[in-house]
Structures are given as structure tokens and as C-alpha cells.
C-alpha positions in Angstrom: 0.0 0.0 0.0 1.4 3.4 -1.0 0.8 6.4 1.2 0.9 10.2 0.7 0.5 13.0 3.2 -1.6 16.1 2.6 -0.4 18.9 4.8 -3.3 21.3 5.3 -2.4 25.0 6.0 -4.6 27.8 4.7 -6.8 25.5 2.6 -9.2 23.8 5.1 -11.7 22.2 2.7 -12.4 19.1 0.6 -13.9 20.8 -2.5 -11.6 22.0 -5.2 -8.5 21.0 -3.3 -5.6 20.2 -5.7 -3.2 18.7 -3.1 -5.8 16.3 -1.9 -6.7 15.2 -5.4 -3.1 14.8 -6.4 -2.3 12.7 -3.3 -5.3 10.5 -3.9 -4.2 9.9 -7.5 -0.7 9.1 -6.4 -1.3 6.8 -3.5 -3.6 4.1 -2.1 -4.0 5.9 1.2 -3.7 9.5 2.3 -3.0 11.2 5.6 -4.8 14.5 5.9 -2.6 16.3 8.4 -2.9 19.7 10.2 0.0 20.8 12.5 -0.6 23.3 15.2 2.7 25.2 15.1 3.5 26.9 18.4 5.6 29.4 16.5 2.5 30.9 15.0 1.2 31.9 18.4 4.6 32.9 19.6 4.8 35.4 16.7 1.6 37.0 17.8 -0.7 35.5 15.2 -2.8 33.4 17.6 -5.6 35.9 18.0 -8.6 34.4 19.9 -11.1 35.2 17.0 -9.0 33.3 14.5 -8.3 30.4 16.9 -12.1 30.1 17.4 -12.8 30.2 13.7 -9.9 27.8 13.0 -11.4 25.3 15.5 -14.7 25.5 13.6 -12.9 24.9 10.3 -10.9 21.9 11.6 -14.0 20.3 13.1 -15.9 20.8 9.9 -13.0 19.4 7.8 -12.7 16.4 10.1 -16.5 15.8 9.7 -16.2 16.0 5.9 -13.3 13.6 5.8 -15.1 11.1 8.1 -18.1 11.3 5.8 -15.7 10.0 3.2 -14.2 7.2 5.3 -11.3 9.2 6.5 -10.4 11.6 9.3 -8.2 14.6 10.0 -4.9 13.9 11.8 -4.0 16.8 14.1 -0.5 17.1 15.6 1.2 19.9 17.6 4.8 21.0 17.4 7.3 22.3 14.8 5.8 21.6 11.4 8.8 20.0 9.7 9.4 17.7 12.6 5.8 16.6 12.9 5.3 16.1 9.1 8.5 14.0 9.0 7.4 11.9 12.0 4.0 11.2 10.4 5.6 10.4 7.0 8.0 7.9 8.7 5.2 6.3 10.7 3.0 5.6 7.7 5.8 5.0 5.1 4.7 8.0 3.0 6.8 8.8 -0.1 5.2 12.2 -0.9 3.9 15.2 1.0 1.4 17.5 -0.8 0.7 21.1 0.3 -0.5 24.5 -1.0 2.1 27.2 -1.9 2.2 30.3 0.3 3.8 33.7 -0.2 4.6 35.0 3.3 8.1 34.8 4.8 6.7 32.2 7.3 5.4 30.1 4.4 8.8 30.2 2.7 10.6 29.2 5.9 8.2 26.4 6.4 8.7 25.0 2.9 12.5 25.3 3.2 12.4 23.4 6.5 10.1 20.7 5.1 12.4 20.1 2.2 15.4 19.9 4.6 13.6 17.5 6.8 11.9 15.3 4.2 14.6 15.2 1.5 17.2 13.2 3.4 14.4 10.7 4.2 13.6 10.2 0.5 10.2 11.9 0.9 9.2 14.2 -2.0 7.5 17.5 -1.2 4.9 18.5 -3.8 3.9 22.2 -3.6 0.7 23.2 -5.5 -0.1 26.6 -6.9 -3.5 28.2 -7.2 -4.9 26.6 -4.1 -5.0 29.7 -1.9 -5.4 32.1 -4.8 -7.3 31.9 -8.1 -4.2 32.8 -10.2 -0.8 31.8 -8.9 1.5 34.7 -7.8 4.0 35.2 -10.5 1.8 33.8 -13.2 0.9 37.3 -14.4 3.8 39.8 -14.7 4.5 42.9 -16.7 7.2 42.8 -19.4 9.9 44.7 -17.4 9.2 43.7 -13.8 8.6 40.7 -11.6 5.1 41.9 -10.4 2.4 44.4 -11.0 2.6 47.5 -8.7 -0.7 48.9 -9.9 -4.0 47.1 -9.7 -5.8 48.0 -12.9 -3.3 46.7 -15.4 -3.0 43.6 -13.2 -6.7 43.1 -13.3 -6.8 43.3 -17.1 -4.1 40.6 -17.5 -5.5 38.5 -14.6 -9.0 38.5 -16.2 -7.6 36.9 -19.3 -6.0 34.0 -17.4 -7.4 30.6 -17.8 -8.3 29.1 -14.4 -7.9 25.4 -13.7 -11.3 23.6 -13.6 -12.9 23.5 -10.1 -12.8 19.9 -8.8 -15.6 18.3 -6.7 -14.9 16.8 -3.3 -13.5 13.3 -3.5 -15.9 10.4 -2.8 -13.6 8.6 -0.5 -10.4 9.4 1.5 -8.9 6.2 2.8 -6.6 7.0 5.8 -4.1 4.4 7.3 -5.1 3.4 10.8 -1.5 3.4 12.0 -1.3 7.2 12.3 -2.4 8.8 15.6 -3.1 12.4 16.3 -4.5 14.8 18.9 -8.2 15.6 19.4 -9.5 18.2 17.0 -9.4 21.5 19.0 -12.6 23.2 20.1 -13.2 26.9 20.3 -11.1 28.5 23.1 -12.9 29.6 26.2 -11.9 33.2 26.5 -13.7 36.5 26.8 -11.5 38.0 24.1 -13.5 36.1 21.4 -15.9 38.5 19.7 -19.5 37.7 20.8 -20.8 38.2 17.2 -18.1 36.0 15.6 -19.5 34.0 12.7 -19.3 30.2 12.5 -16.3 28.8 10.6 -15.9 25.9 8.3 -16.4 24.9 4.7 -20.0 23.9 5.2 -20.9 27.3 6.7 -18.9 29.1 4.0 -20.5 27.3 1.1 -23.9 27.8 2.6 -23.2 31.5 3.1 -22.0 31.9 -0.5 -25.0 30.0 -1.9 -27.5 32.2 0.1 -25.7 35.5 -0.7 -25.2 34.8 -4.4 -28.9 33.8 -4.6 -30.2 36.9 -2.9 -27.5 39.7 -3.0 -25.0 39.1 -5.8 -27.1 40.7 -8.5 -27.2 43.9 -6.6 -23.6 43.8 -5.4 -22.4 46.9 -7.3 -25.3 49.0 -6.0 -24.9 48.4 -2.3 -21.2 47.5 -2.1 -20.4 50.6 0.0 -23.7 50.8 1.9 -22.6 50.5 5.6 -26.1 50.0 7.0 -27.4 47.8 4.3 -24.8 45.1 5.1 -24.9 43.5 1.7 -21.3 42.5 1.7 -20.7 38.8 1.1 -18.7 38.4 4.4 -16.7 35.6 2.7 -13.3 36.9 3.6 -12.8 34.7 6.7 -13.6 31.6 4.7 -11.2 32.6 2.0 -8.5 33.4 4.6 -8.7 29.9 6.1 -9.2 28.3 2.7 -12.6 26.9 3.6 -13.7 28.3 0.2 -11.7 28.2 -3.0 -11.1 31.6 -4.6 -10.8 29.9 -8.0 -14.2 28.2 -7.6 -15.8 31.5 -6.5 -14.5 33.3 -9.5 -15.9 30.6 -11.8 -19.3 30.4 -10.1 -19.6 34.2 -10.2 -18.7 34.4 -13.9 -21.2 31.7 -14.6 -23.9 34.1 -13.3 -22.7 36.9 -15.6 -23.5 40.6 -15.4 -21.8 43.7 -14.1 -22.5 42.9 -10.4 -20.9 39.5 -10.7 -17.9 41.0 -12.4 -17.6 43.6 -9.5 -17.4 40.7 -7.1 -14.8 39.0 -9.2 -12.8 42.3 -9.2 -12.7 42.1 -5.4 -11.4 38.6 -5.5 -8.7 39.8 -7.9 -7.6 42.4 -5.3 -6.8 39.5 -3.0 -4.6 37.8 -5.7 -3.0 41.2 -6.5 -1.8 41.5 -2.9 -0.5 38.0 -2.9 1.6 38.6 -6.0 3.0 41.8 -4.5 4.0 40.1 -1.3 5.4 37.1 -3.2 7.8 39.5 -4.9 8.4 41.8 -2.0 8.1 39.7 1.2 9.6 42.6 3.3 6.5 44.7 2.6 4.8 42.8 5.4 6.8 44.9 7.9 8.3 47.8 5.8 6.9 50.4 3.5 6.5 49.2 0.0 7.1 52.8 -1.1 8.5 55.0 1.6 7.2 58.5 2.0 9.8 59.3 4.6 7.0 59.8 7.2 7.8 61.2 10.6 5.0 59.2 12.3 4.0 60.3 15.8 5.5 57.8 18.3 3.2 55.4 20.2 4.1 57.2 23.4 3.3 60.6 22.0 0.0 59.4 20.5 -1.0 56.9 23.2 -4.3 58.6 24.2 -5.3 59.0 20.5 -4.5 55.4 19.7 -6.4 54.1 22.8 -9.4 56.2 21.8 -9.3 54.9 18.2 -9.0 51.3 19.4 -12.0 51.7 21.7 -14.2 53.6 19.3 -14.4 56.9 21.1 -12.6 59.3 18.7 -15.6 61.6 18.5 -16.2 60.8 14.9 -19.3 58.6 14.8 -18.6 56.5 11.7 -15.1 55.7 12.8 -16.3 54.7 16.3 -19.1 52.6 14.9 -16.6 50.7 12.7 -14.1 50.1 15.6 -16.9 48.8 17.8 -18.2 46.5 15.1 -14.7 45.1 14.8 -14.6 44.2 18.5 -18.1 42.7 18.5 -18.0 40.7 15.3 -14.3 40.3 14.5 -15.1 41.7 11.1 -15.5 45.1 9.5 -17.1 46.3 6.3 -14.4 47.1 3.6 -15.5 50.8 3.4 -15.3 51.1 7.2 -11.7 49.6 7.1 -10.7 52.3 4.7 -12.2 55.0 6.9 -10.7 53.8 10.1 -7.3 53.3 8.6 -7.3 56.7 6.9 -8.3 58.3 10.2 -5.5 56.7 12.2 -2.7 57.1 9.6 -3.5 60.5 8.1 -5.8 62.4 10.5 -4.0 61.2 13.7 -0.8 60.6 11.8 0.1 57.3 13.5 2.2 54.6 11.8 0.2 52.1 9.8 1.9 49.2 11.6 0.1 50.2 14.9 -3.2 49.9 13.2 -2.3 46.7 11.4 -1.4 45.1 14.7 -4.7 46.0 16.2 -6.6 44.7 13.2 -4.6 41.4 13.4 -5.6 41.2 17.1 -9.3 41.2 16.2 -10.0 40.4 12.5 -11.0 36.8 11.9 -9.8 37.3 8.3 -6.7 39.1 9.4 -3.6 37.9 7.5 -0.2 39.2 6.7 -0.9 39.6 3.0 -4.2 41.5 2.8 -4.1 43.2 6.2 -0.6 44.6 5.8 -0.9 45.7 2.2 -4.3 47.2 2.6 -3.0 49.2 5.5 -0.2 50.4 3.4 -2.5 51.2 0.5 -4.5 53.5 2.8 -1.5 55.0 4.5 0.0 55.9 1.1 3.1 53.8 1.5 1.8 50.9 -0.6 0.4 50.6 -4.2 -2.2 53.4 -4.1 -1.7 55.7 -7.1 -3.0 58.6 -4.9 -0.9 58.2 -1.8 -1.8 61.5 -0.2 -5.6 61.2 -0.3 -7.3 61.7 3.0 -10.8 60.3 3.6 -13.1 62.8 5.5 -15.1 60.7 8.0 -18.0 63.1 8.1 -18.4 63.3 4.3 -17.8 59.5 4.0 -20.4 58.9 6.7 -23.0 61.0 5.0 -22.3 59.3 1.7 -22.3 55.7 2.8 -24.6 55.9 5.9 -26.9 58.8 4.9 -29.6 58.0 7.4 -27.1 57.2 10.2 -28.5 53.7 10.7 -25.0 52.1 10.8 -23.8 54.6 13.4 -26.8 54.2 15.6 -26.5 50.4 15.5 -23.0 50.5 17.0 -22.9 53.7 18.9 -25.9 53.6 21.2 -25.0 57.0 22.8 -26.2 58.6 19.6 -29.5 56.6 19.3 -31.7 59.6 19.8 -30.0 61.7 17.1 -32.2 61.6 13.9 -31.0 61.1 10.4 -27.7 62.2 9.0 -27.2 64.7 11.8 -25.7 61.8 13.7 -22.4 62.3 11.7 -21.8 65.7 13.3 -23.0 65.6 16.9 -20.9 68.6 17.8 -23.3 70.7 15.8 -26.3 69.7 18.0 -27.7 72.1 20.7 -25.5 72.1 23.8 -28.2 70.7 26.0 -28.7 67.7 23.7 -24.9 67.1 23.4 -24.6 66.9 27.1 -27.3 64.2 27.3 -25.5 62.1 24.7 -22.4 61.5 26.7 -20.5 61.2 23.5 -16.8 62.4 23.4 -15.7 65.5 21.6 -13.6 64.9 18.5 -9.9 64.1 19.2 -8.8 66.6 16.7 -10.4 69.0 14.1 -10.2 67.5 10.6 -8.6 70.6 9.2 -5.9 70.5 11.9 -5.3 66.8 11.2 -5.0 67.5 7.5 -2.6 70.3 8.0 -0.4 68.2 10.2 -0.4 65.4 7.7 0.5 67.6 4.8 3.2 69.3 6.7 4.7 66.0 7.8 4.6 64.6 4.2 6.2 67.9 2.9 3.0 68.9 1.1 2.1 72.1 3.0 
């Protein structure tokens, strides 16, 4: 009996899973393996919301494999050592896994090759598992990656995607391999109370319901904060419970401008992956430096705390930051607003904001979180790096009736309509009743400071 190992990482599903299909084609039995690497938590990436969602994903994956006669093997320890031990135990000759683009993923692959190679075990790394189009597959003529989204999108749109594969009917697993129990959600008060359920089953169900009822109107309500028409699929894509390639193909099959708008958002995800694959240092350093003289965390400590807690005095910013804590998720438009407010109005280093988002976002990852923050801060790929989003105007435009603000900022519940976006203009007696903070800084003052610091005064 021949055996292959499938090392699950950010691809926790059975549908459209190239490493699993390749392993089943190459061997009589397969060991679906997930390794809980203590180095991930030690590096600060073990956020409670993601650990809870991960536990859901692993439980659902184990259920799906058991329905096919198999099971998920969970081990804890350094990845290379655990994979080598499992391969030795079952006599595996191949290990299959999805390619990654982060520095951690590159180190993991290097260590796996160093551990497996001397034992005669081949490591097979598969592209287009985490993304729809592999990073590096689409490049301009004179560079190793695209630095601007629109030309990348044009080329990316013409790429031929591999056909989506159904889930296998059977996954035979050797009985000789033992593992730890599949983890359950951690018992901690730092898990957001409104956190969604994780797992491939929940993700596929969410996409089916959303595409049936909301996809055709995607373009119209994409930035409607109160309408909440977003797909909310980003956590499932982050953990690989859904296949980006399959979502692109299913959306295109529907056709129409709205479906193409959704596909465009999936392309943004691939765009960031190809940027980081070419420039891995951009996870911690400016992709394009502006020589910013950011306020230090000590100097801006009070402003940073107010921003984190949703008490900046700007209602739409505060609503978004409170939604983040309650749900572990935030609308994309709200992410832009809160990031612009921190980096440009308060003039605080984007890395401070990125760390806070990674503490709470269930979809928080090095690729999209870090590069989106840089895009907003103007140190990334944005072609208008000095733009500043006005939270009052943005609130009036994307939450015109104030329903989003009142949902998350109960102090302003009695304020009617769009007036909720400028509570400082209310009569003094009413303002006193609201118990809502005054703005941390005037928008004009924040803009002047930013322009001066960037040398644009």
C-alpha cells in the first residue's frame, strides 16, 4: 500500500483541493494532516477570534473527511518535525501542500524540504490553491510583479483558471497514524460575541445564500454600511474553507456587471499575494517609503487608545471600531475610513493599526491586512498616496440616514437622520445628554499636520 500525506495549511476544505486530489491519485491511502505550530502563536498571530474560527474549520474538515471514510490527523509541534514523523510512521513517499507567499510560508517550505529530502520523501507544492491565479503567473514585461491594480486586473481577467474539482468520494486513511483531538473553540472573553461560525459547510452555505439573494445587486450596495450587503466571505477565504478559483468561476457563470464587480474584489486578493510574493519585506516595511515622521506610540498613546476603543468623537469611525470588537469583522469601506483616520488624521504609523486589526479580525492575515493598510497610508500601491478620507463626508455618503452609526454607537441613538455624523453641531443641551466624546482633533488640523509631515504644506 502506497501512502501520501496532505499537509493542510490555509486550505481547510475538501472541495476544489488540488493537493488532496493529487495525493489520492498518487497513493492508495492518504493522511490529511494539520499541524498546530507553536511558532504561530509565539509570533503574535494566535488571535482568539482566528483560533475560534480555526477550530470550527478543523472540526468541519474532520467531519467532511469522516463522511468519506477518513479523518483529520492533528498534531502539535514544529511543522517540519511533525510532518517527517507522520511520514515515517505511515511510510509515505510524498507530501502535498499548497504554496504560500509569506516569509513564514517560505521558511516552512524550506524546513520541510530539509527534513523530508534526506528521508527520501518528496515535497509537492501546489499553486492556485489559496489564490485563483498563482502569484508570479501574471507579470509585466519589465518587472517581476504588478505594482498597480488596474493593469494587473486586465491581465488577470484573461488568465485561464484550472477547472474546479468536486470533493472526493472517498479518502482512505491508514489506521496506524495517531493524532491529537481536533481543537474546540477557546474559552476566552476575548473572542468576539458576534463571531461567525467557521468551516467549509458554513462558507459554502453563506455563498449560496448570498449569491442567490444579494449578488445581482452587489455593485449598487457595495459601500452601503447600514445595508450590510457584503458577502462576508473573507474569513472563509482566509482559512481556505472556500476556493477563490471556484468562487470566480461560479460568479462568472452568473454573468453581469454585479458578478464582475465581485470577481474584481477577488482579484484584489490575488493582486496583494503577487505583490508580497515578490516583496516579502513589505509585510513589515513600507512598499514605497514617503519618509514619514510618524508620531510615536508614546506621544499618540491617548489618541491610539481612543481609536481602538471607538471613542474618537467621529461617529462612523467609532461605529466601525466597535463592530470590529463585536464581530471580529468590518465592512471594507469602514476599514478604509478607520485606517485613513489613524494614519492621516491622527498621523500614526500604519503598523500600529495593522497590529490592532490582526488582534481582532477573523480574516486578518499578513498579505491583505498589511498591504491594505499600506494602501490607505499611502506607502503601498495606491496611485493617490496622499488622499485623506473625510469621516464626516464619508459617513453622510455611505450611511446617509445614520443607521449604521446608531447600530454600533448607542450613545447617539436619539439623534435623527444624517445629523448623527456631526453631533458637535447639536444644541449644547442635547450634546450633554448624549455623553459622547468631543472629536480628538479637528479635521482641518489633522489634514494640515499630515500635509506638513509629508512635505506637502
